[in-house]
LOMARMI-963748 format. One line per 4 residues: number of its first residue (from 1); their letters; for each residue x, y, z of N, C-alpha, C. Coordinates in pm, whole numbers. Atoms other than C-alpha are relative to their C-alpha. Layout:
// residues N
NUM = A = X,Y,Z,X,Y,Z,X,Y,Z; ...
//
This chain:
// residues 461
1 = MERR = 135,-46,-36,4743,3260,13034,10,122,92; -4,-122,-77,4682,3611,13167,-82,-15,127; 70,13,-128,4593,3615,13537,-55,135,43; 55,-124,-51,4370,3871,13701,85,50,115
5 = PPFR = -83,-54,-109,4532,4107,13956,-36,-61,133; 27,60,-131,4564,3981,14314,-101,82,79; 98,-69,-84,4281,4063,14551,70,65,119; -48,-68,-120,4332,4297,14845,-76,-55,119
9 = SDLT = 64,61,-116,4260,4117,15171,-42,105,102; 49,-91,-104,4053,4290,15441,53,-35,139; -45,45,-132,4212,4095,15724,147,34,24; -136,-36,-37,4524,4229,15896,85,-126,15
13 = GLTW = -91,113,-12,4821,3994,15871,-27,-110,-99; 33,102,100,4675,3806,15573,-4,65,-137; -3,-56,135,4759,3877,15208,-52,-98,-104; 43,99,99,4683,3549,15030,-25,-135,65
17 = PALF = 114,-51,78,4435,3398,14980,-71,112,74; 65,-117,-59,4243,3722,15039,-132,-40,65; 130,14,-65,3952,3729,15281,-64,139,9; 71,-128,7,3684,3999,15262,-104,12,110
21 = KGQA = 108,-30,-93,3437,4166,15492,-103,89,-67; 102,-95,41,3109,4346,15434,-26,6,-150; 34,-21,139,3046,4495,15091,101,-65,-94; -102,63,83,3375,4364,14954,-29,-149,-16
25 = AQLA = 32,143,8,3272,4006,15039,-120,-22,-92; 119,11,85,2933,4060,14874,36,21,-147; -42,-28,137,3097,4206,14563,79,-116,-59; -78,114,48,3346,3920,14534,-89,-120,-30
29 = ATLY = 92,113,22,3067,3663,14569,-84,20,-126; 79,-28,120,2860,3835,14299,83,-13,-126; -88,13,117,3154,3856,14060,26,-146,-33; -15,144,22,3203,3482,14107,-119,-54,-78
33 = QLED = 119,44,72,2844,3429,13995,-4,55,-142; 0,-60,134,2879,3669,13702,102,-66,-91; -101,71,79,3191,3488,13589,-59,-128,-58; 65,122,47,2976,3177,13559,-114,32,-97
37 = SQWW = 121,-24,79,2654,3327,13419,28,58,-138; -30,-56,132,2824,3508,13131,17,-109,-107; -18,111,94,2886,3166,12973,-126,-84,-16; 124,74,17,2528,3043,13009,-52,14,-142
41 = TPEE = 66,-13,130,2326,2977,12698,-109,107,9; 110,-98,-4,2064,3237,12597,-124,-55,68; 117,61,-62,1797,2992,12711,14,-2,153; -23,2,-144,1953,2956,13057,-14,141,59
45 = LARA = 12,-139,-45,1981,3334,13091,-147,44,4; 141,-38,8,1618,3380,12983,-79,-60,115; 72,63,-111,1497,3130,13244,29,71,132; -35,-70,-123,1686,3309,13520,-66,139,5
49 = QQGQ = 66,-130,6,1552,3646,13405,-150,-12,33; 144,18,-22,1196,3511,13405,-30,-26,148; 19,23,-142,1235,3389,13763,4,130,79; -8,-128,-70,1345,3733,13881,-116,91,-41
53 = LRVL = 110,-83,49,1079,3897,13665,-130,-32,75; 120,36,-75,804,3702,13844,-1,68,138; -10,-65,-131,928,3834,14179,-25,149,-14; 17,-144,22,947,4189,14043,-145,36,-29
57 = LGHI = 138,-29,36,599,4177,13891,-95,-18,119; 80,17,-122,450,4041,14213,13,121,91; -25,-118,-83,608,4334,14396,-75,122,-52; 59,-124,52,483,4606,14160,-154,-6,1
61 = LKNV = 146,11,-3,128,4470,14144,-56,28,139; 42,-22,-139,112,4501,14521,37,139,50; -58,-118,-66,322,4811,14592,19,125,-85; -24,-117,85,346,5046,14291,-132,48,-61
65 = PYYR = 132,-45,44,31,5255,14228,-18,5,-151; 12,-12,145,100,5318,13860,-29,-135,-64; 16,132,61,130,4948,13775,-126,-70,52; 125,57,-52,-157,4845,14004,-117,41,-88
69 = KAYR = 107,-52,84,-381,5064,13791,14,-47,-144; -21,32,140,-224,4993,13452,-20,-148,-30; 5,145,23,-214,4613,13494,-116,-66,75; 109,50,-85,-538,4577,13693,-71,-121,-60
73 = ELGR = 78,106,64,-706,4352,13436,72,-134,4; -76,126,1,-426,4094,13424,19,-50,144; 4,25,-144,-355,4106,13795,92,-106,55; -93,100,-55,-96,3828,13825,125,-9,-87
77 = PEAL = -126,1,75,271,3792,13724,0,-95,-119; -3,98,109,218,3478,13511,-72,52,-123; 75,-54,113,-42,3653,13295,79,111,-69; -82,-107,58,189,3951,13245,114,-57,-82
81 = IEGW = -111,61,73,477,3728,13141,-49,-65,-128; 55,65,119,259,3530,12902,-35,101,-109; 36,-102,97,139,3849,12735,100,115,-5; -105,-102,-16,469,4033,12769,3,99,-118
85 = AEIP = -11,-87,118,478,4170,12411,-117,97,-12; 118,-87,7,134,4325,12465,1,107,109; -8,-102,-105,237,4526,12772,41,132,-65; -34,-128,62,238,4895,12671,142,44,35
89 = VLSR = -133,-55,-23,578,5053,12630,-11,122,91; -5,-112,-93,666,5299,12906,92,107,-59; -79,-105,63,780,5624,12746,57,95,105; -57,-101,-88,986,5904,12895,-109,94,52
93 = SDVQ = 108,-89,-43,677,6127,12902,-93,-71,98; 79,76,-96,485,5847,13079,62,8,139; -70,-6,-129,748,5846,13354,-13,138,61; 11,-137,-49,739,6224,13380,-140,29,54
97 = EAGK = 138,-26,-42,360,6234,13404,-40,-83,122; 34,87,-114,336,5941,13647,61,51,129; -66,-54,-120,582,6103,13886,16,-106,108; -22,90,-114,579,5941,14229,-96,-119,1
101 = ALFS = 85,119,11,300,5700,14127,80,-121,-46; -90,109,39,589,5493,13985,90,-43,115; -82,36,-116,752,5482,14330,-73,-103,85; 57,105,-84,696,5180,14551,-41,56,136
105 = TAMP = 46,-41,-133,493,5232,14868,62,-83,111; -67,86,-98,685,4952,15039,115,-70,-70; -119,59,59,1030,4809,14980,74,-79,107; -77,75,-100,1235,4539,15153,110,86,61
109 = KEHG = -96,-86,-71,1455,4703,15415,142,-17,-54; -136,27,46,1768,4537,15275,34,74,-130; -25,-69,127,1726,4729,14945,29,149,20; -16,-143,-24,1748,5072,15108,144,39,27
113 = PAQA = 97,-107,20,1818,5348,15123,-17,34,-148; 24,-45,137,1660,5483,14805,54,141,-18; -53,-133,31,1819,5783,14636,-60,48,-132; 57,-58,121,1674,6019,14375,104,3,-111
117 = VLTS = -83,-9,120,1815,5998,14022,-73,88,-100; 58,-90,97,1746,6286,13784,80,-5,-128; -68,-1,128,1828,6263,13417,-80,87,-95; 73,-97,81,1739,6552,13189,28,-13,-148
121 = GSTG = -32,11,142,1906,6455,12862,19,138,-60; -14,-130,66,1905,6739,12608,-129,78,1; 128,-68,4,1540,6827,12658,-16,98,114; 10,-88,-114,1591,6994,12993,-110,-40,97
125 = RPVE = 106,44,-89,1284,6824,13138,41,-133,62; -61,120,-60,1399,6567,13393,-95,-118,11; 66,123,-42,1299,6208,13445,52,-31,140; -41,30,-137,1300,6126,13815,-25,-147,29
129 = ALST = 10,139,-41,1367,5773,13930,70,-15,135; -70,28,-125,1503,5610,14244,99,-113,-23; -93,113,-6,1811,5398,14286,-4,-57,141; -4,65,-132,1853,5153,14573,140,-51,26
133 = AVTR = -130,61,-31,2145,4994,14751,28,-116,-95; -17,115,90,2085,4690,14528,35,44,-141; -31,-44,136,2080,4878,14196,137,64,-7; -136,-58,-2,2391,5073,14295,105,-109,11
137 = FFWN = -93,112,-11,2556,4747,14390,23,-66,-136; -17,63,131,2488,4596,14047,77,90,-96; -80,-93,79,2627,4910,13884,148,-22,32; -139,23,-40,2947,4853,14085,52,-134,-51
141 = ACTV = -43,132,45,2959,4483,13999,30,1,-151; -25,-8,145,2928,4557,13625,125,82,-30; -120,-82,18,3198,4823,13659,126,-84,18; -117,86,-24,3444,4573,13808,9,-107,-108
145 = REHL = 0,100,108,3339,4309,13552,65,58,-126; -55,-62,120,3423,4554,13272,150,17,11; -144,-12,-21,3767,4624,13421,69,-136,-21; -61,132,8,3839,4252,13450,-5,-55,-141
149 = WHGR = 8,44,140,3715,4175,13099,117,54,-82; -102,-65,83,3968,4419,12958,139,-5,60; -132,28,-54,4253,4309,13181,80,121,40; -71,-123,-35,4339,4652,13315,96,-23,117
153 = DFKG = -98,5,-107,4642,4697,13534,-38,106,103; 48,-94,-100,4504,4854,13849,111,82,64; -111,-78,-54,4851,4975,13945,24,127,-82; -17,-117,85,4837,5223,13656,-85,116,47
157 = KLAA = 74,-120,-39,4708,5578,13694,-122,18,-89; 125,-24,71,4347,5652,13596,-31,149,2; 41,-140,9,4248,5998,13471,-140,7,-61; 137,-16,50,3885,6101,13419,-28,148,-21
161 = IRPD = 45,-136,31,3759,6418,13249,-147,-12,-32; 143,24,15,3385,6431,13290,-80,108,73; 86,-91,-78,3089,6643,13405,-10,-54,142; 8,45,-138,3075,6632,13782,-88,97,78
165 = RKTI = 90,-83,-80,2863,6774,14060,62,136,33; -66,-127,-32,3120,7043,14140,130,12,-77; -123,-27,72,3411,7205,13966,110,33,99; -117,-29,-82,3748,7193,14141,107,55,-94
169 = PGGS = -101,-58,90,3988,7434,13968,130,-80,3; -123,78,8,4287,7238,13845,-18,-147,24; 26,141,-19,4117,6906,13919,37,-49,139; -32,62,-129,4170,6666,14207,72,-132,-24
173 = VSPS = -77,125,8,4393,6365,14276,-34,-84,121; 30,93,-108,4314,6057,14485,109,-110,1; -104,104,-6,4557,5787,14607,-43,-133,-60; 45,127,58,4338,5511,14459,-105,27,-107
177 = WGPP = 106,-13,99,4080,5445,14185,-135,19,67; 125,-16,-72,3812,5459,14453,-90,-121,-17; 93,111,12,3513,5230,14491,-61,-3,-139; -3,128,-71,3421,4979,14372,132,-74,-11
181 = VDLL = -121,78,28,3766,4875,14248,85,-20,124; -91,14,-114,3960,4950,14565,-61,-77,116; 54,92,-99,3718,4736,14767,67,-136,-9; -55,133,23,3886,4431,14614,147,-1,-38
185 = FKTG = -136,1,55,4218,4540,14464,80,121,47; -90,-114,-19,4517,4755,14540,13,72,-134; -6,-74,125,4525,5033,14284,102,113,8; -79,-121,9,4738,5318,14167,-88,121,24
189 = PSAL = 77,-121,-25,4624,5681,14192,-99,30,-113; 92,-48,103,4344,5852,14003,-6,152,6; 11,-146,8,4284,6209,13891,-129,35,-72; 129,-41,56,3962,6394,13807,4,147,-37
193 = LHSN = 10,-138,47,3904,6709,13602,-138,21,-59; 132,-28,55,3574,6874,13514,11,27,-150; -7,-13,146,3495,6861,13141,-34,140,-50; 20,-138,45,3399,7229,13136,130,78,-6
197 = TPID = -132,-60,13,3772,7304,13151,35,15,-148; -38,-16,141,3899,7449,12818,92,-113,-46; -74,115,52,4051,7184,12592,152,18,15; -145,-17,-13,4400,7337,12593,45,-19,145
201 = AQLD = -33,22,-141,4395,7340,12974,-16,-147,37; 13,144,-22,4268,6981,12975,126,-73,-46; -119,66,55,4562,6883,12759,122,24,87; -111,-28,-92,4812,7057,12987,-11,-88,124
205 = WLRE = 24,85,-119,4655,6871,13281,32,-146,-30; -26,139,38,4671,6538,13096,150,-28,-11; -146,20,13,5039,6581,13012,66,-5,137; -54,1,-136,5108,6656,13377,-33,-131,72
209 = QNPA = 43,122,-67,4909,6353,13498,62,-124,-64; -59,111,75,5046,6118,13226,-62,-135,40; 68,119,-51,4784,5848,13295,20,-124,-88; 4,124,78,4772,5485,13187,-136,-17,-65
213 = YLLS = 137,13,49,4394,5506,13138,-68,137,5; 69,-128,10,4184,5802,13026,-148,-25,-28; 145,14,14,3804,5819,13068,-61,136,-28; 70,-124,28,3586,6088,12907,-111,-24,-100
217 = LPTN = 103,6,102,3292,6162,12678,63,-3,-139; -60,12,133,3357,6077,12310,33,134,-67; -29,-127,65,3327,6437,12183,117,72,67; -114,-60,-70,3572,6553,12450,129,-70,-38
221 = LQAL = -118,76,41,3814,6274,12360,43,39,-141; -34,-38,137,3794,6372,11994,71,134,-4; -64,-131,-4,3880,6735,12072,143,-10,54; -134,18,-56,4177,6624,12285,94,-66,-101
225 = AEMC = -85,70,96,4307,6383,12021,35,89,-118; -27,-90,112,4273,6643,11746,104,104,37; -99,-98,-43,4470,6896,11948,138,-65,15; -128,71,-10,4737,6636,12022,60,-22,-139
229 = REKS = -50,19,137,4765,6561,11651,54,131,-57; -39,-131,52,4783,6930,11566,133,46,59; -120,-47,-69,5058,6993,11823,107,-107,14; -96,112,-7,5236,6655,11783,31,-38,145
233 = IVLP = -15,34,-141,5179,6575,12151,-32,-148,21; 25,140,-34,5204,6220,12283,-24,-12,150; 20,33,-142,5089,6069,12611,70,-133,22; -86,120,3,5369,5817,12671,-48,-117,83
237 = ALRE = 42,110,-87,5208,5615,12952,-136,-57,-38; 138,37,28,4863,5585,12793,-10,-140,-61; 21,136,49,4741,5226,12739,-139,-18,-63; 138,20,46,4367,5267,12676,-81,126,26
241 = VRSY = 98,-107,-17,4099,5530,12625,-136,-63,26; 132,53,-36,3760,5465,12784,-105,109,-21; 104,-97,30,3437,5633,12674,-133,-45,54; 135,29,-49,3077,5655,12791,-88,118,-38
245 = GETV = 93,-111,2,2764,5865,12755,-44,53,-134; 34,-46,134,2762,5939,12381,30,-111,-100; -27,98,104,2765,5743,12057,146,9,-43; -140,6,45,3117,5632,11962,2,-32,-149
249 = RPKL = -6,20,144,3179,5670,11590,134,-64,-37; -126,60,44,3441,5472,11397,113,101,-16; -103,-102,19,3621,5800,11325,79,24,129; -70,-23,-126,3700,5845,11696,98,-113,28
253 = RKLV = -90,114,-24,3844,5495,11726,125,9,-88; -113,-13,94,4060,5555,11418,93,113,42; -80,-115,-40,4175,5898,11540,84,-32,123; -73,32,-123,4272,5773,11887,112,-100,-28
257 = REVW = -105,96,36,4464,5482,11734,115,70,-72; -103,-71,76,4649,5716,11497,83,92,89; -68,-103,-79,4733,5981,11757,69,-59,123; -53,53,-126,4787,5779,12076,36,-147,-7
261 = DVPV = -31,142,20,4819,5424,11939,-56,-88,112; 69,80,-100,4569,5286,12190,-144,-22,-46; 140,23,37,4215,5140,12161,-95,88,80; 110,-62,-72,3887,5302,12264,-95,-110,46
265 = TDVY = 94,97,-56,3670,5089,12495,-120,77,55; 121,-75,-33,3311,5203,12537,-89,-77,96; 102,56,-89,3044,5144,12803,-132,68,-33; 133,-52,30,2673,5185,12724,-77,6,130
269 = TTQE = 60,-16,-131,2505,5328,13029,-94,119,3; 85,-116,-24,2225,5561,13145,-22,14,149; 20,-25,-143,2152,5721,13480,-116,-81,56; 120,65,-53,1806,5564,13511,18,-149,27
273 = VGNL = -3,146,-8,1905,5200,13460,138,-58,26; -134,52,-25,2283,5171,13504,68,-49,-127; -77,55,112,2514,4968,13283,-87,-90,-87; 78,82,92,2319,4839,12982,86,-104,-69
277 = ALQC = -83,90,79,2605,4688,12786,147,39,12; -145,-18,-6,2983,4642,12801,60,-49,-130; -66,39,124,3212,4623,12502,79,-129,21; -69,129,-10,3341,4271,12443,149,18,-25
281 = PESG = -144,-14,19,3719,4242,12481,52,-71,-125; -45,74,119,3735,4008,12181,-61,54,-128; 65,-41,125,3479,4117,11922,-15,151,-13; 23,-143,3,3440,4484,12018,-147,37,-5
285 = EYHL = 142,-28,-5,3061,4449,12008,-43,10,147; 47,-29,-136,2842,4510,12314,-80,-117,55; 77,104,-69,2718,4248,12561,-97,66,97; 100,-49,-93,2391,4338,12733,18,-69,136
289 = QAEH = -22,52,-135,2410,4293,13109,-130,-65,51; 127,70,-19,2132,4036,13130,-24,-41,144; 21,42,-139,2189,3955,13497,-80,102,80; 77,-97,-79,2028,4280,13611,-98,81,-85
293 = LLVE = 93,-70,87,1838,4412,13307,-57,-95,-105; 61,67,114,1593,4267,13057,-12,104,-110; -5,-99,107,1661,4453,12732,-61,-60,-127; 61,39,127,1448,4430,12417,36,104,-106
297 = IVDE = -18,-88,115,1529,4576,12074,-117,-29,-93; 122,24,76,1201,4620,11887,-14,102,-112; 23,-93,111,1095,4775,11556,-120,89,31; 108,-96,-23,828,5042,11511,-135,-67,24
301 = NGQV = 123,75,-23,558,4773,11519,4,-82,128; -13,73,-125,684,4632,11848,52,-141,-14; -53,134,22,830,4318,11689,148,-5,37; -140,17,-40,1159,4185,11825,90,-2,-122
305 = CGPG = -94,-8,112,1449,4270,11595,96,-119,1; -99,105,15,1683,4002,11463,136,59,-32; -134,-47,31,2057,4024,11392,2,86,-127; -10,-91,112,2139,4315,11162,-111,103,-8
309 = EIGR = 111,-94,3,1812,4496,11234,16,106,109; -9,-114,-92,1787,4835,11406,-136,25,63; 126,-24,-67,1523,4906,11666,15,86,124; 5,-79,-123,1419,5094,11978,45,-86,118
313 = VLVT = -49,70,-118,1578,4999,12309,-101,13,114; 91,5,-114,1334,4891,12582,70,-70,116; -72,54,-116,1462,4820,12932,-97,-28,115; 70,32,-124,1311,4643,13232,106,-20,109
317 = TLHN = -98,10,-110,1503,4691,13558,-43,-113,93; 40,122,-70,1496,4349,13722,11,8,152; -25,-1,-144,1614,4448,14070,-39,129,69; 35,-128,-62,1484,4800,14128,-141,-9,57
321 = LASP = 129,10,-65,1203,4762,14380,-50,134,52; 42,-133,-45,1188,5137,14457,-78,73,-108; 74,-60,113,1087,5270,14113,26,-86,-123; -24,93,111,1074,4975,13873,-43,61,-134
325 = LIRY = 33,-44,136,1075,5055,13501,-26,-125,-83; 40,118,76,890,4800,13288,-15,37,-147; 1,-27,145,955,4802,12912,15,151,-25; -26,-144,7,1093,5156,12945,79,33,-127
329 = EIGD = -68,-40,124,1184,5317,12613,95,115,32; -96,-100,-45,1505,5501,12694,30,105,-106; -19,-99,105,1508,5682,12357,111,-33,-96; -110,39,88,1804,5504,12198,-46,-100,-106
333 = HAEV = 14,106,100,1820,5292,11884,130,-79,-2; -119,86,4,2059,4999,11853,-20,-109,-104; 2,109,97,2148,4727,11604,31,-132,70; -19,131,-60,2113,4365,11713,117,-71,-67
337 = GEPC = -114,73,53,2426,4151,11672,-23,-150,0; -2,146,-1,2492,3785,11602,59,-48,132; -69,54,-117,2600,3554,11887,150,28,-9; -138,-49,2,2948,3666,11988,102,-113,-17
341 = VCGR = -108,97,23,3266,3488,11879,70,-38,129; -67,29,-127,3387,3504,12241,-61,-119,72; 67,112,-63,3136,3236,12340,-91,37,114; 91,-40,-106,2954,3439,12602,-144,-7,-51
345 = GLPV = 139,9,39,2580,3382,12600,-77,129,19; 65,-128,-20,2501,3742,12696,-43,58,-134; 48,-54,127,2287,3909,12424,95,107,-54; -95,-87,67,2476,4119,12170,-72,111,-76
349 = IRRV = 36,-106,92,2416,4458,12017,127,43,-73; -118,-31,83,2647,4546,11731,45,144,18; -34,-142,-19,2629,4921,11777,-120,74,56; 101,-91,-53,2440,5196,11956,0,121,-91
353 = LGRE = 5,-107,99,2318,5456,11710,-35,135,60; 30,-129,-61,2183,5724,11940,-147,19,27; 134,-36,-40,1869,5902,12043,-92,22,-121; 97,-21,108,1552,5928,11838,5,143,-50
357 = RNLV = -7,-140,43,1597,6307,11834,118,25,-94; -114,-15,90,1917,6249,11634,-29,-54,-139; 39,46,134,1725,6113,11331,-43,119,-84; 45,-104,92,1685,6341,11030,-134,-45,-61
361 = VLPN = 134,28,52,1322,6362,10907,-13,61,-139; 17,-47,138,1263,6387,10529,-145,45,-22; 136,-49,25,957,6562,10377,-104,-111,-18; 95,110,18,800,6224,10293,-25,-80,127
365 = GRRH = 20,67,-127,810,6123,10659,105,-104,34; -107,96,-29,1103,5886,10625,104,63,91; -106,-47,-89,1374,5913,10889,120,-92,-11; -121,82,4,1732,5794,10892,109,68,83
369 = WPSF = -110,-54,-79,2057,5841,11078,84,92,-87; -75,-95,82,2234,6154,10950,149,-31,0; -146,16,10,2592,6140,10832,56,119,-77; -69,-111,69,2801,6446,10752,142,8,59
373 = PEED = -134,13,-57,3162,6345,10828,82,128,-11; -80,-122,-5,3400,6622,10926,93,14,-120; -95,-10,111,3643,6534,10651,-66,54,-127; 70,-51,118,3373,6629,10398,-17,152,5
377 = WMAA = 29,-143,-7,3307,6980,10530,111,86,59; -107,-80,-60,3622,7086,10716,80,77,-104; -79,-65,105,3799,7167,10388,-75,115,-66; 80,-101,69,3511,7387,10273,-2,134,73
381 = APIQ = 7,-124,-77,3529,7644,10554,74,-17,133; -77,8,-126,3730,7730,10870,-93,-9,121; 97,18,-108,3478,7588,11119,66,-65,121; -52,57,-123,3568,7521,11481,-100,-96,65
385 = QLQL = 108,85,-51,3231,7377,11592,-120,11,-92; 117,0,86,2918,7277,11404,-109,-85,63; 117,77,-44,2570,7165,11505,-116,30,-95; 115,-16,86,2278,7106,11269,-126,-29,82
389 = VQKT = 125,14,-74,1931,7156,11421,-114,7,-100; 110,4,95,1634,7048,11210,-124,65,61; 116,-76,-47,1347,7296,11252,-130,-51,-62; 115,55,72,1105,7160,10987,51,-105,-97
393 = TERI = -44,101,98,1108,6893,10717,69,63,-119; -70,-68,110,1253,7155,10482,111,92,46; -95,-103,-47,1465,7379,10705,88,-52,113; -99,38,-102,1781,7313,10905,83,122,36
397 = EARV = -84,-109,-51,1962,7565,11121,141,-54,22; -141,39,-16,2340,7533,11094,66,97,97; -64,-84,-101,2499,7665,11412,151,-16,-14; -142,3,35,2859,7757,11343,80,86,96
401 = AAPR = -101,-76,-74,3145,7862,11567,124,5,-88; -111,-17,94,3420,8003,11347,72,130,32; -74,-124,-28,3693,8271,11366,-54,121,-77; 61,-108,78,3496,8475,11109,-130,-51,-61
405 = KLTA = 121,39,71,3165,8478,10929,39,-58,-135; -33,65,126,3172,8248,10629,-51,84,-118; 44,-69,121,3143,8387,10278,-122,-70,-57; 117,60,65,2833,8326,10068,40,-124,-78
409 = KEEG = -48,116,76,3039,8090,9855,25,-118,93; -27,107,-96,3151,7891,10161,-130,-59,53; 129,48,-47,2796,7872,10295,-68,-86,-107; 61,75,109,2675,7756,9953,62,-137,-16
413 = RLSE = -69,128,14,2937,7484,9932,-35,-94,115; 39,81,-115,2857,7363,10285,-142,-53,-16; 138,43,19,2486,7351,10201,-8,-116,-98; -4,110,97,2564,7131,9901,49,-129,66
417 = IFAE = -58,117,-68,2775,6897,10117,-102,-60,98; 98,49,-97,2510,6875,10391,-119,-66,-69; 117,54,71,2225,6819,10144,32,-137,-58; -39,129,57,2414,6538,9973,13,-105,109
421 = SLGH = -20,96,-109,2504,6375,10305,-132,-39,66; 126,25,-70,2154,6408,10454,-109,-57,-89; 95,64,90,1972,6292,10144,-116,86,-44; 108,-88,46,1759,6601,10069,54,142,-11
425 = AFTF = -43,-138,21,1801,6959,9943,-70,92,100; 56,-85,-104,1713,7125,10274,43,146,-23; -44,-138,-10,1724,7501,10319,81,13,128; -89,-12,-116,2018,7573,10549,13,147,38
429 = EYVY = -13,-135,-52,2013,7885,10764,118,4,97; -124,-2,-79,2350,7980,10917,-12,100,114; 3,-82,-121,2363,8111,11272,140,-7,62; -138,-3,-49,2700,8224,11409,2,23,151
433 = VDEI = -11,-6,-146,2788,8171,11774,146,-7,40; -139,8,-50,3102,8203,11984,37,-143,35; -24,138,-43,3066,7850,12117,-134,-74,2; 120,83,-7,2814,7565,12092,8,-78,131
437 = PRGP = -11,64,-132,2747,7456,12450,-49,-145,-3; 51,136,-20,2691,7100,12563,-136,8,66; 131,5,-62,2352,6990,12688,11,-3,151; 1,3,-147,2248,6980,13057,76,-117,58
441 = NGKF = -68,119,-48,2404,6634,13085,148,-2,-36; -142,-7,36,2745,6752,12958,33,-60,-134; -24,67,128,2700,6579,12621,-21,97,-116; 12,-82,120,2728,6724,12272,-63,-83,-111
445 = EDFV = 65,67,111,2504,6634,11980,22,84,-126; -26,-78,120,2608,6734,11629,-121,14,-90; 126,-14,72,2258,6677,11489,-116,-22,96; 119,11,-84,1926,6737,11666,-122,36,-84
449 = SEIS = 126,-32,67,1577,6721,11519,-100,49,103; 102,-54,-88,1313,6938,11682,-140,-34,-49; 128,42,54,1038,6772,11479,-56,-111,89; 64,104,-80,787,6554,11665,42,-137,-49
453 = TTAR = -45,135,34,896,6190,11675,-115,-97,-22; 112,90,21,549,6055,11606,-4,-60,-139; -3,55,135,624,6002,11238,63,-138,0; -52,135,10,706,5648,11133,150,4,-32
457 = SEEQ = -145,4,18,1077,5567,11153,39,-116,-90; -51,105,87,1250,5377,10877,151,16,-6; -145,-19,-10,1615,5354,10981,72,-74,-112; -87,63,97,1888,5275,10738,117,-62,74
461 = A = -110,67,-67,2146,5020,10847,132,63,-43
//
């Protein structure tokens, strides 16, 4: 039986059993509870969620102007819970328009201090929310839970390549993994590099660091793995690749296994709400973090989706008393999964498909998830980067970064490939650029629809 790593004691002269102080003690106590609650039945989890939901609803009806006005007619938590499915969905634009009316006018002192969270996505228009000491704590607890689920060796070196608040040329190195892990465990060193570093320089840095664990955005990981394959480069100490922030496609998992012979472990998270779901160490599907979020997957009619069905992701933040989000539509679609083979009672989503803006819209109003695999079009033309942007139901702009302008024959062949993959004979207009930049959040999207999302969605599984 595999044992978890030994705890790091906070008391001088004592190594085992470990004793903790302050935040470390609180984190250890919460992890003990999470170790138990992950095995509860769905019914037990739902009852616990409902208890916290009553407290949350009582708070917002008293202290949050937006909800006081919106829920005035019902006026009590029990009525809201009974008519839960009838509560209007909170959209991104609703949050933007409400502004500080969604902020609590009073909050328990123990939850402070509140901090602003801005998330702009690819639209450039930010959503402003508040995090609290409690919501940040639950983010930390889920982070440690995910490490423990996957049995990571904290003595190994962790390397992260990600967007960060500031760029440090050449990256930075720390003697530990940092919080929250080093609150409880002794760790090896970590290294951080900004993802705006050119890929060849990233690779040189990675070879120098030679980490056991590598964390980055999926599109960045794909570029690194492709360059390693092209140059026959190995990372000898690497044990696992970790991803976040973008949809992970099967192709990336296959590529990383072929090139580095390690798995990809993904975390589903957003700035506004924290860790939504962690990848199961046994099935590879995603377990929703029901202890701090109430997550619903609903179809276009607002009906709860069953296993195998794809729907919109709605999130209620159970512990955020500073700017609570009730039935907040984060913009993602996900597929509901069957109960997990691991035995955990935490709800399952089989896969995260992406944002609504990543759906292709056909002339008849139908929408579906686009698929144009690289292996289909890479042989047709020498393309370095590609992004398809749907302008109308008949016209798509193909943004291409290539060493030269493509010939008319190459463009024609690509148009045939795209039309077959997307399910309609769109008109493709080719625009040549030196580089296709990432969005404001550091993420890259290979397909974006600029058509209004008010049309009815009929996703294909």
